[in-house]
VOMILO-381951 format. One record per residue (C-alpha): residue number from 1; x, y, z. Coordinates in Angstrom, 3 decimals, padded with zeros to 6 digits. Layout:
N
R  pos        c1        c2        c3
R  NUM         X         Y         Z
...
//
This chain:
645
R  pos        c1        c2        c3
R    1  -057.846  -018.785  -030.342
R    2  -055.882  -020.672  -027.666
R    3  -054.225  -018.587  -024.984
R    4  -050.424  -018.848  -024.702
R    5  -049.251  -021.030  -021.865
R    6  -048.063  -019.110  -018.819
R    7  -044.500  -019.566  -017.583
R    8  -044.413  -021.685  -014.434
R    9  -044.429  -019.518  -011.347
R   10  -041.356  -019.629  -009.104
R   11  -042.438  -020.607  -005.617
R   12  -040.961  -018.272  -003.038
R   13  -039.217  -019.823  -000.114
R   14  -041.310  -019.506   003.020
R   15  -040.662  -019.725   006.717
R   16  -041.425  -023.443   006.676
R   17  -038.607  -024.097   004.202
R   18  -036.113  -022.159   006.312
R   19  -037.317  -023.939   009.437
R   20  -036.734  -027.331   007.796
R   21  -033.350  -026.204   006.549
R   22  -032.275  -024.898   009.948
R   23  -033.660  -027.856   011.879
R   24  -031.789  -030.334   009.644
R   25  -028.358  -028.700   010.006
R   26  -026.194  -030.683   012.435
R   27  -022.871  -028.828   012.091
R   28  -024.215  -025.603   013.642
R   29  -026.202  -024.731   016.756
R   30  -028.910  -022.385   015.419
R   31  -031.528  -020.843   017.712
R   32  -033.574  -017.686   018.289
R   33  -033.477  -015.280   021.243
R   34  -036.062  -012.764   022.347
R   35  -034.950  -009.126   022.837
R   36  -033.800  -009.904   026.407
R   37  -031.709  -012.905   025.348
R   38  -034.068  -015.733   026.335
R   39  -033.965  -018.818   024.125
R   40  -037.028  -019.276   021.855
R   41  -035.993  -022.175   019.574
R   42  -033.475  -025.034   019.485
R   43  -032.309  -027.030   016.459
R   44  -030.766  -030.504   016.190
R   45  -027.280  -029.037   015.814
R   46  -027.682  -027.115   019.087
R   47  -028.821  -030.245   020.892
R   48  -025.875  -032.249   019.521
R   49  -023.265  -029.549   020.195
R   50  -024.335  -028.355   023.644
R   51  -025.973  -031.515   025.045
R   52  -029.309  -029.947   026.063
R   53  -032.766  -031.052   024.961
R   54  -035.007  -028.252   023.766
R   55  -037.190  -028.500   026.872
R   56  -034.124  -027.862   029.078
R   57  -033.127  -024.548   027.506
R   58  -036.151  -022.841   025.929
R   59  -037.120  -019.913   028.105
R   60  -033.714  -019.661   029.804
R   61  -031.174  -016.873   029.199
R   62  -028.459  -017.738   026.662
R   63  -025.732  -016.655   029.111
R   64  -026.005  -020.181   030.541
R   65  -023.572  -021.264   027.781
R   66  -020.850  -018.798   028.862
R   67  -018.047  -019.533   031.364
R   68  -018.028  -017.565   034.652
R   69  -015.260  -015.169   033.598
R   70  -017.364  -013.952   030.672
R   71  -020.547  -013.708   032.709
R   72  -018.680  -011.708   035.359
R   73  -017.911  -008.981   032.809
R   74  -021.459  -009.142   031.412
R   75  -020.169  -010.317   028.041
R   76  -023.464  -011.896   026.875
R   77  -025.260  -008.568   027.290
R   78  -022.432  -006.817   025.431
R   79  -022.991  -009.179   022.514
R   80  -026.710  -008.340   022.433
R   81  -025.963  -004.618   022.627
R   82  -023.463  -004.859   019.761
R   83  -025.828  -006.890   017.576
R   84  -028.685  -004.488   018.278
R   85  -026.542  -001.453   017.420
R   86  -024.687  -002.896   014.429
R   87  -027.121  -005.475   013.098
R   88  -024.616  -008.304   013.420
R   89  -021.963  -009.406   015.909
R   90  -019.368  -012.151   015.487
R   91  -016.984  -013.509   018.090
R   92  -014.844  -016.505   019.016
R   93  -014.302  -017.770   022.539
R   94  -014.899  -020.471   025.120
R   95  -018.456  -021.785   025.644
R   96  -019.909  -024.452   027.939
R   97  -021.730  -027.705   027.249
R   98  -024.284  -029.251   029.562
R   99  -021.649  -031.549   031.105
R  100  -019.481  -028.537   032.007
R  101  -016.811  -029.124   029.372
R  102  -015.594  -026.197   027.337
R  103  -015.347  -025.876   023.574
R  104  -013.990  -023.102   021.350
R  105  -016.890  -021.579   019.472
R  106  -017.480  -019.210   016.597
R  107  -020.738  -017.345   017.241
R  108  -022.745  -015.042   014.995
R  109  -025.534  -012.978   016.532
R  110  -027.894  -011.248   014.077
R  111  -030.531  -008.629   014.915
R  112  -034.098  -009.466   013.775
R  113  -036.559  -006.625   013.192
R  114  -040.229  -006.466   012.231
R  115  -041.758  -004.609   009.290
R  116  -041.715  -001.359   011.245
R  117  -038.072  -001.713   012.216
R  118  -038.794  -002.754   015.791
R  119  -036.530  -005.276   017.516
R  120  -038.049  -008.786   017.418
R  121  -035.038  -010.601   018.849
R  122  -031.887  -012.256   017.577
R  123  -030.754  -015.300   015.647
R  124  -027.700  -017.013   017.141
R  125  -025.439  -019.444   015.356
R  126  -022.660  -021.364   017.073
R  127  -019.993  -023.536   015.463
R  128  -017.603  -025.794   017.362
R  129  -014.032  -024.838   016.401
R  130  -012.247  -026.785   019.145
R  131  -010.089  -028.724   016.713
R  132  -008.981  -025.539   014.987
R  133  -008.188  -023.970   018.349
R  134  -005.961  -026.925   019.193
R  135  -004.187  -026.615   015.871
R  136  -002.953  -023.078   016.351
R  137  -001.140  -022.769   013.073
R  138  -004.202  -023.852   011.105
R  139  -006.270  -021.353   013.078
R  140  -003.961  -018.524   011.972
R  141  -003.959  -019.424   008.290
R  142  -007.452  -020.739   007.715
R  143  -010.752  -019.034   008.115
R  144  -014.041  -020.680   008.869
R  145  -015.702  -022.388   005.904
R  146  -019.242  -022.114   006.897
R  147  -021.539  -019.453   008.238
R  148  -025.165  -019.494   009.097
R  149  -027.579  -019.846   006.207
R  150  -029.839  -016.933   007.090
R  151  -030.732  -013.796   005.242
R  152  -028.452  -010.820   005.911
R  153  -025.085  -012.613   006.000
R  154  -022.901  -010.985   003.348
R  155  -019.574  -012.774   003.632
R  156  -020.765  -015.996   001.984
R  157  -023.044  -016.923  -000.879
R  158  -025.662  -019.076   000.844
R  159  -028.641  -020.438  -001.045
R  160  -031.003  -023.395  -001.367
R  161  -031.397  -025.804  -004.267
R  162  -034.335  -028.095  -004.905
R  163  -033.583  -031.825  -005.419
R  164  -032.875  -031.193  -009.129
R  165  -030.403  -028.363  -008.502
R  166  -032.790  -025.483  -009.225
R  167  -032.041  -022.360  -007.146
R  168  -034.875  -021.639  -004.715
R  169  -033.404  -018.968  -002.381
R  170  -030.745  -016.251  -002.542
R  171  -029.050  -014.327   000.252
R  172  -027.270  -010.959   000.290
R  173  -023.862  -012.642   000.280
R  174  -024.776  -014.532  -002.897
R  175  -025.858  -011.286  -004.556
R  176  -022.586  -009.559  -003.656
R  177  -020.427  -012.582  -004.490
R  178  -021.978  -013.587  -007.802
R  179  -023.603  -010.370  -009.012
R  180  -027.160  -011.625  -009.546
R  181  -030.291  -010.203  -007.972
R  182  -032.679  -012.793  -006.529
R  183  -035.244  -012.203  -009.274
R  184  -032.624  -012.907  -011.952
R  185  -031.371  -016.207  -010.631
R  186  -034.101  -017.999  -008.640
R  187  -035.523  -020.738  -010.835
R  188  -032.307  -021.335  -012.796
R  189  -030.057  -024.395  -012.463
R  190  -027.004  -023.785  -010.282
R  191  -024.679  -024.987  -013.083
R  192  -024.917  -021.417  -014.424
R  193  -022.096  -020.543  -011.989
R  194  -019.657  -023.067  -013.513
R  195  -017.343  -022.533  -016.503
R  196  -018.944  -023.900  -019.654
R  197  -016.587  -026.861  -020.049
R  198  -017.145  -027.856  -016.407
R  199  -020.924  -027.544  -016.676
R  200  -021.028  -029.564  -019.900
R  201  -018.914  -032.313  -018.302
R  202  -021.733  -033.051  -015.846
R  203  -019.715  -032.081  -012.785
R  204  -022.489  -030.029  -011.105
R  205  -024.791  -033.069  -011.169
R  206  -021.949  -035.225  -009.803
R  207  -021.511  -032.808  -006.875
R  208  -025.206  -033.209  -005.987
R  209  -024.973  -036.977  -006.299
R  210  -022.032  -037.124  -003.897
R  211  -023.666  -034.720  -001.443
R  212  -026.812  -036.861  -001.431
R  213  -024.821  -040.082  -000.982
R  214  -022.512  -038.782   001.772
R  215  -024.661  -036.033   003.266
R  216  -022.098  -033.371   002.459
R  217  -019.722  -032.508  -000.397
R  218  -016.866  -030.007  -000.413
R  219  -014.797  -028.781  -003.370
R  220  -012.645  -025.935  -004.690
R  221  -012.555  -024.688  -008.249
R  222  -013.268  -021.893  -010.687
R  223  -016.748  -020.342  -010.674
R  224  -018.265  -017.632  -012.873
R  225  -019.941  -014.354  -011.882
R  226  -022.740  -012.635  -013.772
R  227  -020.251  -010.389  -015.599
R  228  -018.279  -013.412  -016.810
R  229  -015.276  -012.994  -014.523
R  230  -013.957  -016.044  -012.716
R  231  -013.102  -016.497  -009.055
R  232  -011.599  -019.392  -007.096
R  233  -014.283  -020.769  -004.803
R  234  -014.586  -023.093  -001.851
R  235  -018.020  -024.733  -001.994
R  236  -019.890  -026.875   000.533
R  237  -023.084  -028.652  -000.483
R  238  -025.217  -030.235   002.241
R  239  -028.147  -032.528   001.552
R  240  -031.246  -031.244   003.410
R  241  -033.950  -033.628   004.665
R  242  -037.197  -033.056   006.516
R  243  -038.173  -034.663   009.830
R  244  -039.292  -037.832   008.083
R  245  -035.942  -038.183   006.315
R  246  -037.302  -037.227   002.889
R  247  -034.782  -035.435   000.714
R  248  -036.079  -031.928  -000.024
R  249  -033.030  -030.238  -001.537
R  250  -029.543  -028.934  -000.853
R  251  -027.954  -026.062   001.063
R  252  -024.995  -024.543  -000.803
R  253  -022.304  -022.294   000.701
R  254  -019.708  -020.625  -001.547
R  255  -016.669  -018.656  -000.422
R  256  -014.335  -016.577  -002.611
R  257  -010.743  -017.762  -002.066
R  258  -009.183  -015.997  -005.050
R  259  -006.740  -013.917  -003.000
R  260  -005.681  -016.797  -000.783
R  261  -005.094  -019.009  -003.811
R  262  -003.082  -016.248  -005.472
R  263  -000.868  -015.937  -002.397
R  264  -000.482  -019.712  -002.208
R  265   000.514  -019.881  -005.870
R  266   003.033  -017.042  -005.398
R  267   004.526  -018.744  -002.340
R  268   004.871  -022.009  -004.229
R  269   006.453  -020.219  -007.179
R  270   008.847  -018.520  -004.771
R  271   009.893  -021.869  -003.322
R  272   010.435  -023.293  -006.792
R  273   012.468  -020.286  -007.907
R  274   014.667  -020.489  -004.797
R  275   015.276  -024.205  -005.352
R  276   016.001  -023.611  -009.029
R  277   018.492  -020.837  -008.277
R  278   020.329  -023.021  -005.766
R  279   020.534  -025.912  -008.237
R  280   021.528  -023.591  -011.083
R  281   024.297  -022.046  -008.986
R  282   025.623  -025.494  -008.073
R  283   025.606  -026.778  -011.634
R  284   027.282  -023.640  -012.970
R  285   029.898  -023.526  -010.233
R  286   031.114  -027.078  -010.823
R  287   032.555  -026.506  -014.327
R  288   033.907  -023.117  -013.234
R  289   036.053  -024.692  -010.520
R  290   038.676  -026.337  -012.788
R  291   038.645  -023.319  -015.115
R  292   039.464  -020.968  -012.237
R  293   042.159  -023.306  -010.920
R  294   043.708  -023.604  -014.379
R  295   043.660  -019.823  -014.817
R  296   045.285  -019.345  -011.433
R  297   048.070  -021.722  -012.418
R  298   048.528  -019.822  -015.672
R  299   048.777  -016.555  -013.729
R  300   051.591  -018.068  -011.671
R  301   053.580  -018.806  -014.857
R  302   055.610  -016.298  -016.864
R  303   054.175  -016.290  -020.367
R  304   056.412  -014.805  -023.057
R  305   053.705  -014.511  -025.706
R  306   051.729  -011.266  -025.459
R  307   048.880  -012.939  -027.342
R  308   048.656  -015.758  -024.829
R  309   048.793  -013.300  -021.931
R  310   046.000  -011.296  -023.537
R  311   043.804  -014.365  -024.092
R  312   044.505  -015.566  -020.541
R  313   043.430  -012.195  -019.160
R  314   040.272  -012.204  -021.328
R  315   039.293  -015.618  -019.989
R  316   039.982  -014.466  -016.440
R  317   037.769  -011.386  -016.814
R  318   034.923  -013.361  -018.355
R  319   035.154  -016.038  -015.653
R  320   034.968  -013.315  -013.013
R  321   031.869  -011.923  -014.724
R  322   030.258  -015.368  -014.778
R  323   031.096  -015.863  -011.110
R  324   029.465  -012.519  -010.260
R  325   026.314  -013.498  -012.160
R  326   026.129  -016.814  -010.304
R  327   026.668  -015.082  -006.962
R  328   023.893  -012.591  -007.786
R  329   021.513  -015.435  -008.641
R  330   022.233  -017.196  -005.372
R  331   022.028  -013.987  -003.341
R  332   018.572  -013.218  -004.773
R  333   017.475  -016.722  -003.850
R  334   018.803  -016.348  -000.308
R  335   017.115  -012.976   000.197
R  336   013.717  -014.016  -001.191
R  337   013.735  -017.119   001.012
R  338   014.891  -015.169   004.082
R  339   018.128  -017.168   004.372
R  340   020.672  -014.390   003.863
R  341   022.451  -013.567   007.110
R  342   024.424  -010.383   007.620
R  343   027.414  -009.889   009.895
R  344   026.550  -006.374   011.058
R  345   029.430  -004.530   012.721
R  346   030.575  -000.898   012.882
R  347   031.995  -000.225   009.435
R  348   033.891   002.720   007.975
R  349   031.918   003.418   004.812
R  350   034.897   005.174   003.224
R  351   037.011   002.006   003.389
R  352   034.203  -000.129   001.958
R  353   033.767   002.389  -000.863
R  354   037.478   002.299  -001.710
R  355   037.421  -001.521  -001.729
R  356   034.469  -001.539  -004.127
R  357   036.150   001.019  -006.378
R  358   039.329  -001.060  -006.477
R  359   037.347  -004.186  -007.440
R  360   035.425  -002.308  -010.164
R  361   038.394  -000.479  -011.692
R  362   039.254  -003.178  -014.273
R  363   035.769  -002.929  -015.822
R  364   035.771   000.875  -015.682
R  365   039.243   001.018  -017.213
R  366   038.338  -001.481  -019.950
R  367   035.588   000.886  -021.123
R  368   037.886   003.941  -020.967
R  369   035.719   005.735  -018.403
R  370   036.940   008.535  -016.164
R  371   036.207   007.933  -012.478
R  372   035.809   010.936  -010.149
R  373   035.943   010.082  -006.459
R  374   034.912   012.538  -003.744
R  375   035.031   010.917  -000.323
R  376   037.085   013.577   001.474
R  377   034.686   013.741   004.416
R  378   034.990   012.933   008.122
R  379   034.745   009.311   009.184
R  380   031.370   007.836   008.267
R  381   030.548   004.800   010.359
R  382   027.543   002.620   009.600
R  383   026.423  -000.698   010.979
R  384   026.913  -003.055   008.075
R  385   028.225  -006.267   006.615
R  386   031.516  -005.305   004.993
R  387   031.218  -007.763   002.103
R  388   027.612  -006.836   001.351
R  389   028.191  -003.076   001.565
R  390   031.071  -003.411  -000.884
R  391   028.760  -005.505  -003.064
R  392   026.131  -002.728  -003.019
R  393   028.654  -000.125  -004.180
R  394   030.297  -002.486  -006.658
R  395   026.979  -003.318  -008.329
R  396   026.164   000.380  -008.699
R  397   029.567   001.038  -010.257
R  398   029.191  -001.948  -012.581
R  399   025.755  -000.724  -013.620
R  400   027.135   002.751  -014.355
R  401   030.020   001.339  -016.378
R  402   027.741  -000.910  -018.451
R  403   025.192   001.749  -019.356
R  404   027.675   004.533  -020.111
R  405   029.168   004.561  -023.624
R  406   032.980   004.145  -023.752
R  407   034.879   007.251  -022.699
R  408   032.181   008.347  -020.252
R  409   032.414   009.810  -016.779
R  410   031.407   008.140  -013.500
R  411   031.364   009.935  -010.159
R  412   031.313   008.549  -006.629
R  413   030.473   010.898  -003.763
R  414   030.247   010.191  -000.055
R  415   028.899   012.643   002.513
R  416   026.903   013.146   005.690
R  417   023.118   013.621   005.434
R  418   021.846   014.276   008.944
R  419   021.613   010.961   010.773
R  420   022.508   009.089   007.588
R  421   025.572   008.477   005.485
R  422   024.821   009.227   001.845
R  423   026.554   007.550  -001.084
R  424   025.982   008.780  -004.633
R  425   026.999   006.982  -007.839
R  426   026.284   008.980  -011.016
R  427   027.209   008.788  -014.674
R  428   026.664   010.560  -017.977
R  429   025.420   007.479  -019.784
R  430   022.200   006.609  -021.615
R  431   019.973   007.286  -018.597
R  432   016.765   005.521  -017.585
R  433   013.565   006.038  -019.615
R  434   010.768   007.583  -017.524
R  435   008.494   004.577  -018.101
R  436   011.193   002.246  -016.719
R  437   012.247   004.342  -013.730
R  438   009.480   003.084  -011.344
R  439   010.456  -000.559  -012.059
R  440   014.221  -000.134  -012.117
R  441   014.679  -002.125  -008.869
R  442   012.400  -005.007  -009.897
R  443   013.848  -008.442  -010.642
R  444   014.974  -009.102  -014.225
R  445   014.322  -005.492  -015.300
R  446   017.027  -004.037  -017.548
R  447   017.588  -000.826  -019.404
R  448   017.214  -000.657  -023.155
R  449   019.919  -002.587  -024.975
R  450   021.047  -002.942  -028.543
R  451   020.324  -006.042  -030.599
R  452   023.598  -007.603  -029.521
R  453   022.794  -007.057  -025.835
R  454   026.269  -005.623  -025.390
R  455   025.539  -004.649  -021.789
R  456   024.645  -008.246  -020.904
R  457   023.462  -009.270  -017.450
R  458   020.282  -010.776  -016.052
R  459   018.641  -007.718  -014.551
R  460   019.524  -008.783  -011.003
R  461   022.065  -006.176  -009.905
R  462   019.823  -003.253  -008.946
R  463   017.158  -005.480  -007.388
R  464   019.858  -007.113  -005.284
R  465   021.233  -003.683  -004.308
R  466   017.822  -002.478  -003.146
R  467   017.213  -005.613  -001.072
R  468   020.671  -005.477   000.527
R  469   020.235  -001.784   001.348
R  470   016.863  -002.555   002.960
R  471   018.440  -005.331   005.040
R  472   020.885  -002.708   006.349
R  473   017.999  -000.446   007.400
R  474   018.633   002.053   004.598
R  475   016.998   003.136   001.364
R  476   018.005   003.781  -002.234
R  477   016.580   006.080  -004.886
R  478   017.186   006.389  -008.626
R  479   017.103   009.668  -010.557
R  480   017.283   010.196  -014.319
R  481   015.826   012.534  -016.913
R  482   015.888   009.736  -019.454
R  483   017.933   011.784  -021.933
R  484   021.085   010.157  -023.385
R  485   024.195   011.868  -022.110
R  486   022.449   013.065  -018.938
R  487   022.904   009.685  -017.301
R  488   021.552   008.461  -013.981
R  489   022.227   008.926  -010.290
R  490   021.680   006.397  -007.517
R  491   021.706   007.606  -003.916
R  492   022.063   005.162  -001.027
R  493   021.335   006.274   002.527
R  494   022.454   004.158   005.473
R  495   021.933   004.989   009.174
R  496   025.096   006.281   010.831
R  497   026.416   004.688   013.998
R  498   029.154   005.254   016.551
R  499   032.695   004.090   015.705
R  500   034.000   001.044   017.606
R  501   035.894   001.603   020.838
R  502   039.150   000.472   019.223
R  503   040.178   000.764   015.605
R  504   043.705  -000.525   016.003
R  505   045.911  -002.046   013.369
R  506   044.842  -005.208   011.671
R  507   045.906  -008.468   013.239
R  508   049.327  -009.575   012.187
R  509   049.602  -012.656   010.039
R  510   051.400  -015.485   011.836
R  511   054.809  -016.247   010.445
R  512   055.117  -019.140   008.071
R  513   056.539  -022.452   009.239
R  514   059.053  -024.671   007.555
R  515   057.324  -028.054   007.266
R  516   055.485  -028.864   004.060
R  517   051.930  -030.093   004.484
R  518   050.153  -032.920   002.661
R  519   046.666  -032.229   001.335
R  520   044.253  -034.705  -000.232
R  521   042.036  -033.290  -003.007
R  522   038.769  -035.167  -003.612
R  523   036.441  -034.444  -006.546
R  524   034.635  -036.735  -008.990
R  525   035.353  -034.124  -011.687
R  526   038.850  -035.244  -012.576
R  527   039.760  -031.943  -014.232
R  528   038.727  -030.082  -011.093
R  529   040.724  -032.426  -008.852
R  530   043.887  -032.330  -010.970
R  531   043.944  -028.569  -011.440
R  532   043.308  -027.974  -007.725
R  533   046.118  -030.374  -006.821
R  534   048.468  -028.615  -009.242
R  535   047.520  -025.223  -007.797
R  536   048.256  -026.459  -004.255
R  537   051.616  -027.824  -005.399
R  538   052.492  -024.380  -006.762
R  539   051.651  -023.004  -003.308
R  540   054.155  -025.369  -001.755
R  541   051.983  -028.279  -000.586
R  542   052.302  -032.006  -001.230
R  543   049.070  -033.324  -002.782
R  544   047.240  -036.561  -003.457
R  545   044.043  -036.988  -005.462
R  546   040.951  -039.180  -005.018
R  547   037.745  -039.296  -007.033
R  548   035.197  -041.124  -004.854
R  549   034.294  -041.942  -001.261
R  550   035.940  -045.371  -000.767
R  551   039.264  -044.307  -002.276
R  552   039.163  -041.172  -000.090
R  553   038.785  -043.270   003.071
R  554   041.666  -045.480   001.992
R  555   043.888  -042.483   001.156
R  556   043.205  -040.858   004.526
R  557   044.078  -044.050   006.406
R  558   047.249  -044.802   004.433
R  559   048.509  -041.366   003.363
R  560   047.725  -039.474   006.583
R  561   047.023  -036.110   004.936
R  562   046.800  -033.125   007.244
R  563   043.871  -031.638   005.339
R  564   041.286  -032.885   002.871
R  565   039.574  -030.599   000.356
R  566   036.452  -032.700  -000.141
R  567   033.720  -032.260  -002.739
R  568   030.266  -032.680  -001.142
R  569   028.519  -033.912  -004.284
R  570   030.358  -037.203  -004.755
R  571   028.469  -040.057  -006.464
R  572   027.418  -042.994  -004.331
R  573   028.854  -041.987  -000.975
R  574   028.394  -038.227  -000.533
R  575   031.097  -035.986   000.874
R  576   029.057  -035.563   004.055
R  577   029.010  -039.335   004.613
R  578   032.729  -039.581   003.827
R  579   033.404  -036.891   006.449
R  580   031.330  -038.706   009.046
R  581   033.184  -041.978   008.414
R  582   036.591  -040.277   008.558
R  583   035.689  -038.703   011.890
R  584   034.441  -042.043   013.242
R  585   037.209  -044.324   011.897
R  586   040.393  -042.250   012.051
R  587   041.968  -041.650   015.461
R  588   043.426  -038.253   014.483
R  589   041.340  -037.153   011.520
R  590   042.700  -034.485   009.173
R  591   041.119  -031.066   008.857
R  592   038.186  -031.340   006.458
R  593   037.384  -028.517   004.048
R  594   034.097  -028.732   002.147
R  595   034.208  -027.699  -001.523
R  596   030.774  -027.491  -003.129
R  597   028.512  -025.530  -005.411
R  598   025.950  -025.258  -002.617
R  599   026.376  -022.257  -000.345
R  600   023.056  -021.851   001.507
R  601   023.041  -021.522   005.298
R  602   021.563  -025.007   005.630
R  603   024.365  -026.447   003.487
R  604   026.940  -024.868   005.798
R  605   025.150  -026.198   008.878
R  606   025.071  -029.702   007.358
R  607   028.797  -029.662   006.580
R  608   029.667  -028.389   010.065
R  609   027.557  -031.145   011.617
R  610   029.405  -033.738   009.494
R  611   032.793  -032.595   010.828
R  612   034.025  -030.023   008.308
R  613   035.998  -027.094   009.726
R  614   035.406  -024.858   006.680
R  615   032.888  -024.591   003.858
R  616   034.042  -023.141   000.515
R  617   031.833  -022.599  -002.510
R  618   033.044  -023.354  -006.009
R  619   034.892  -021.993  -007.845
R  620   037.473  -021.675  -005.050
R  621   039.489  -018.465  -005.099
R  622   043.219  -019.042  -004.791
R  623   043.809  -016.153  -002.370
R  624   040.959  -017.260  -000.080
R  625   042.171  -020.861  -000.147
R  626   045.749  -019.821   000.644
R  627   044.573  -017.669   003.536
R  628   042.369  -020.471   004.914
R  629   045.128  -023.072   004.780
R  630   047.597  -020.664   006.340
R  631   045.208  -019.986   009.205
R  632   044.514  -023.708   009.705
R  633   048.181  -024.658   009.804
R  634   049.431  -021.536   011.593
R  635   051.928  -020.869   008.810
R  636   053.215  -023.196   006.059
R  637   056.420  -023.536   004.097
R  638   055.010  -021.184   001.472
R  639   051.251  -021.352   001.090
R  640   051.170  -017.986  -000.667
R  641   049.398  -017.312  -003.931
R  642   051.719  -015.257  -006.169
R  643   050.396  -014.469  -009.657
R  644   053.045  -013.836  -012.281
R  645   053.439  -010.301  -013.568
//
């Protein structure tokens, strides 16, 4: 009876194979040291990198490659001591070539022991990183791609393939990285590490073909561990040849870059989100501009019909809500991109709280809530941005009003808390479910809503509050039992500071003049231009209108306006280019006011550089516009926004 055929034996990799592998590597200087640090071997990479023939260095102490300042502190011996004590030592620093030039090197020194654990010497690997040293930014963000292919290195999966791609060696780093023991994987084809669709496409064989043709192949992509999980890998495959030039296999180095890729993807997503928010804010602000101007004009008229007054007021409230949502979107984008700048000055927190309460009262009143205010405390000064602090408090009040059923109770309390000022906003609304409480400050997280989403919103308010509080050096906490009727409480703590030296009366507004001013309004949105012009006329100004760049230049030269409210996003010739041409061509150019949906810091810097004296974001508020024009002209014939009762 015939005996069953035996499975082919897997040939273990011997010293000769490693010697050939090491000798053929040109990118690394790889050599052995005896226990005292004398050089015992010298590969082709060492000869190429350092400039010495083997006969010139073997037997000499390896400190010959170190600059004087390192030899003076006995650094080479320190490296040996560290490698002997720890098993492995890695360093980066200046090293010397034969011709005396320096290069920045990555060195790995590994302890070698015999079967009894006695010290046999050291293996030393050097890589020239001079180019990375010169490119400092790349040095900070990139790590080395290759390490020595010797047993004991754990940071990289390093193994040998035969000419057909069969695995013939396996290091500790490969075991840790991929999960296989040497006995499980040696003898298998290396395509086992690739996702099935990639392996079946023939890509592993193509990698070997390219490595053989070019000497080296590098790639990044998904690879598979023993347990089936995937990781993003950087791989380098080097064709290995013997002294006669015969191809004997490949050296393969794999590095896990999953975390770095994740961070890169998140950063790219962050950039896209920021760009999207800026574009969204611009596109939403443009149609709001004529609506706001038209509403402002309506408010300046006496309307006899109660129904029309009611509908006008409804539109006004909803437009204000839309404007707040757009502002929140843009503020989140500015904060996440690090572009939000605060004007930090000593600020009376009581005054900011009262301002926020006044701004929030219409919403609170519309839902029939009772508001309890307890701020009868001594002066509480913090270092803050007045607008942003009021925004923090206003968002908390808005949140309380939205998530408290009509007829509820909201309380605002302000007090000292040691070195901090403490602001509390509480309500008796629906509360926050326990499972949601830890994520309540995350972006786009909202409390439970009914099918109609009557509370509305985008889930930005509390996230924005937390980020603004952090920018002020404070902290915020949320408390809720989660039971309806028990409500929620938000406590903001901001560091207290000393009051300013003078807290005198506010600056007096300059008296109005008597001469009417002419203003040119420029916007390619004809509704926006006409309503803005009509609003300015109601303020007491003479107005002209233009809808594009060339007609604007002509109107400035012939009509001699004293100010131009100029849309940046004009078709053809942008508002920035129009401003530059006005400044260059007109002997006494008018004051230029930018009106745009873009409000990032860079947008403001661009408009200032083009010659604008002010930068307003759409939709323009009538009171802000009136105040700006009054300050520019030092008083006008009227220039005052007066809504009708």
